[in-house]
C-alpha positions in Angstrom: -83.3 -40.6 -94.5 -84.2 -40.8 -90.8 -83.7 -37.1 -90.4 -85.9 -36.3 -93.5 -88.7 -38.5 -92.0 -88.4 -36.9 -88.6 -88.7 -33.5 -90.1 -91.7 -34.5 -92.1 -93.4 -35.9 -88.9 -92.5 -32.7 -87.1 -93.9 -30.4 -89.8 -97.1 -32.5 -89.9 -97.5 -32.3 -86.1 -96.8 -28.6 -86.1 -93.7 -29.0 -83.9 -91.1 -28.2 -86.6 -91.0 -25.3 -89.1 -90.9 -25.8 -92.8 -87.4 -27.0 -93.5 -85.0 -27.0 -96.5 -81.9 -29.2 -96.3 -79.0 -30.0 -98.6 -76.6 -32.9 -98.0 -74.1 -35.3 -99.5 -73.6 -39.0 -98.8 -70.5 -40.7 -97.4 -69.9 -43.5 -98.4 -71.8 -43.5 -101.7 -75.2 -45.1 -101.3 -77.8 -46.7 -103.6 -81.3 -45.5 -102.5 -84.4 -47.5 -103.5 -87.9 -46.2 -103.8 -90.4 -47.1 -101.2 -92.2 -49.7 -103.4 -89.1 -50.9 -105.4 -88.3 -54.6 -105.1 -85.0 -55.3 -103.4 -84.3 -57.9 -106.1 -83.1 -55.2 -108.4 -80.0 -54.7 -106.3 -76.7 -56.5 -107.1 -75.3 -56.8 -103.7 -72.0 -58.2 -104.9 -71.6 -55.2 -107.2 -72.4 -52.7 -104.4 -69.9 -54.4 -102.0 -67.2 -54.4 -104.6 -67.6 -50.6 -105.2 -68.1 -49.8 -101.5 -71.7 -48.6 -102.0 -74.3 -49.0 -99.3 -78.0 -49.5 -99.8 -81.0 -47.8 -98.2 -84.7 -47.7 -98.9 -86.2 -44.2 -99.0 -89.5 -43.2 -97.4 -90.5 -41.8 -100.8 -91.4 -43.4 -104.0 -89.5 -43.6 -107.3 -86.7 -45.8 -108.5 -83.0 -46.4 -107.7 -80.6 -43.5 -107.4 -76.8 -43.6 -106.8 -75.8 -40.8 -104.4 -72.3 -40.2 -105.5 -71.0 -36.9 -106.9 -74.4 -35.3 -106.5 -76.2 -33.0 -104.0 -79.4 -34.1 -102.4 -82.0 -31.5 -101.5 -84.9 -32.1 -99.1 -87.9 -29.9 -98.3 -90.6 -30.6 -95.7 -93.5 -28.2 -95.6 -97.2 -28.1 -94.5 -99.7 -28.4 -97.3 -101.4 -25.2 -96.2 -98.4 -23.2 -97.5 -99.1 -24.5 -101.0 -102.7 -23.3 -101.1 -104.4 -24.6 -104.2 -101.2 -26.3 -105.3 -101.5 -29.0 -102.6 -102.1 -32.0 -105.0 -99.2 -34.2 -106.0 -98.4 -32.7 -109.5 -99.0 -29.0 -108.6 -96.8 -29.3 -105.4 -94.1 -31.1 -107.4 -94.3 -28.2 -109.9 -93.9 -25.6 -107.2 -90.7 -27.2 -105.9 -89.4 -27.7 -109.4 -89.8 -24.0 -110.1 -87.6 -23.2 -107.2 -84.9 -25.6 -108.4 -85.2 -24.3 -112.0 -84.7 -20.7 -110.7 -81.6 -21.6 -108.8 -80.1 -23.7 -111.5 -80.6 -20.8 -114.0 -78.6 -18.6 -111.6 -75.8 -21.1 -111.8 -75.8 -20.8 -115.6 -77.6 -24.1 -116.3 -80.1 -23.6 -119.1 -82.6 -26.1 -117.6 -86.3 -26.5 -118.4 -89.1 -28.5 -116.8 -90.3 -31.7 -118.4 -94.0 -31.3 -119.5 -96.8 -32.7 -117.4 -97.3 -35.3 -120.1 -93.8 -36.7 -119.7 -93.3 -40.3 -118.8 -96.9 -41.2 -118.0 -97.3 -44.3 -115.8 -95.7 -47.3 -117.6 -95.5 -50.7 -116.1 -92.5 -51.6 -118.2 -90.2 -48.8 -116.9 -86.8 -49.9 -115.6 -85.4 -49.7 -112.1 -83.3 -46.6 -112.6 -84.7 -43.2 -111.6 -82.8 -41.3 -114.3 -83.8 -43.5 -117.3 -86.6 -41.1 -118.1 -88.1 -37.9 -116.8 -91.4 -37.5 -115.0 -93.7 -34.5 -115.2 -92.1 -31.2 -114.1 -88.6 -32.8 -113.5 -85.5 -30.8 -114.4 -83.9 -31.3 -117.8 -80.6 -30.0 -119.1 -80.2 -30.1 -122.9 -83.2 -32.5 -123.0 -81.6 -34.9 -120.4 -82.5 -35.5 -116.8 -80.5 -33.5 -114.3 -82.6 -33.9 -111.1 -84.5 -37.0 -109.9 -87.0 -36.4 -107.2 -89.6 -38.2 -105.1 -92.3 -37.3 -102.6 -94.2 -38.7 -99.7 -97.0 -37.0 -97.7 -98.6 -37.2 -94.4 -102.1 -35.9 -93.8 -101.0 -32.3 -93.5 -97.4 -32.1 -94.8 -95.2 -33.3 -97.6 -91.6 -34.3 -97.9 -89.9 -34.0 -101.3 -86.3 -34.8 -101.8 -84.1 -35.5 -104.8 -80.7 -35.9 -106.3 -79.0 -33.1 -108.3 -76.4 -34.7 -110.4 -73.0 -33.0 -110.5 -71.1 -35.7 -112.4 -73.2 -38.8 -113.3 -71.7 -42.1 -112.1 -73.9 -44.3 -114.4 -71.3 -47.1 -114.9 -71.2 -47.5 -111.1 -74.9 -47.3 -110.8 -75.5 -50.0 -113.4 -72.9 -52.2 -111.7 -75.0 -52.0 -108.5 -78.2 -53.2 -110.2 -79.6 -56.3 -111.8 -81.0 -54.9 -115.0 -83.6 -56.8 -117.1 -82.6 -58.3 -120.4 -84.0 -57.0 -123.6 -83.7 -54.2 -126.1 -83.5 -50.6 -125.1 -81.5 -47.5 -125.4 -78.5 -46.6 -123.2 -79.7 -45.2 -119.9 -76.7 -42.9 -119.7 -77.7 -41.1 -122.9 -80.6 -39.5 -121.1 -78.7 -38.3 -118.0 -77.0 -34.9 -117.5 -74.7 -33.4 -114.9 -73.9 -29.9 -113.7 -70.2 -30.5 -114.6 -71.3 -29.8 -118.2 -72.0 -26.2 -117.3 -69.2 -25.4 -114.9 -67.1 -26.5 -111.9 -69.4 -26.2 -108.9 -68.8 -27.1 -105.3 -71.9 -28.6 -103.5 -71.9 -25.8 -100.9 -72.1 -23.2 -103.7 -75.0 -25.1 -105.4 -76.8 -25.3 -102.0 -76.4 -21.6 -101.3 -77.8 -20.5 -104.7 -80.7 -22.9 -104.5 -81.6 -21.9 -101.0 -81.9 -18.3 -102.1 -84.0 -19.4 -105.0 -86.4 -21.4 -102.7 -86.7 -18.3 -100.5 -87.7 -16.1 -103.4 -90.0 -18.7 -105.0 -91.9 -19.3 -101.8 -91.7 -15.7 -100.6 -90.1 -16.6 -97.3 -86.9 -15.8 -95.3 -84.7 -18.8 -94.6 -83.1 -19.0 -91.2 -80.1 -21.3 -90.6 -80.9 -24.0 -88.0 -79.9 -27.3 -86.5 -81.8 -30.3 -85.3 -83.2 -30.0 -81.8 -82.0 -32.5 -79.3 -85.3 -34.4 -79.4 -85.3 -34.4 -83.2 -81.7 -35.8 -83.2 -82.7 -38.6 -80.7 -85.7 -39.4 -82.8 -83.6 -39.6 -86.0 -81.0 -41.8 -84.3 -83.7 -44.2 -83.1 -85.4 -44.3 -86.5 -82.1 -44.9 -88.2 -81.5 -48.0 -86.1 -85.0 -49.4 -86.0 -85.9 -48.7 -89.7 -83.4 -47.4 -92.2 -80.4 -49.4 -91.1 -82.5 -52.6 -90.6 -82.4 -55.4 -93.2 -86.1 -56.0 -92.5 -86.9 -52.5 -93.9 -84.4 -52.4 -96.7 -85.2 -55.8 -98.1 -88.9 -56.0 -97.3 -91.3 -57.0 -100.1 -93.4 -54.5 -102.0 -96.6 -56.2 -100.9 -95.8 -55.4 -97.3 -94.9 -51.9 -98.1 -98.1 -51.4 -100.0 -100.1 -52.2 -96.9 -98.3 -49.7 -94.7 -97.8 -46.6 -96.9 -98.9 -43.0 -97.3 -99.1 -41.6 -100.7 -95.8 -41.4 -102.7 -94.7 -40.3 -106.1 
């Protein structure tokens, strides 16, 4: 999370190029959306399963990063032209994901813009329903994404499920009582299509991003100053209890726009 934020800041400042990343998590981790109350977390359940907890710089709801691949793209708004608003930019990134997943043989489609309109009763789990332009496999959510933006740049990252771990996710959360369908019935994984290694998925998606945005991708590493900044931000923010467990009211006073 610290690296993603450092790259966003660099792109916004003009000191870093547009950057596409793919990564896995070790150990498994529950990530909370920027505004999500920490009270949804069952800490005892997380500890029992060896799952860590972090708060993302982006919006959205809880995701368990386990048997999945995370993508992350930081780019300046100028590259999006007329598609710089939240939904159009989300759509542009989703088109790249859709293109790559089709190449892997996954018959995915994008959820319509009317999907999952703002609903104050939604639950704490990201994958319990699709949002506009999110990736669906056989009508079920395959990719959960979120976005944050600075004045001149956006960061969008998300979880591409390989094999859903819904039982583990639900054991890490305090779910509200009441009627409702089974969350796992609306979730899909790439294992339904084939046996894919994360590195293979990343390579195919990277090519799809390059074609969708009309660019050449160049492999790169963090510069020394970026690595130092990320290490410092990890300690001061993303590993800090004060950040992870802070209240939504405090977050709301100190945020940029998120989805």
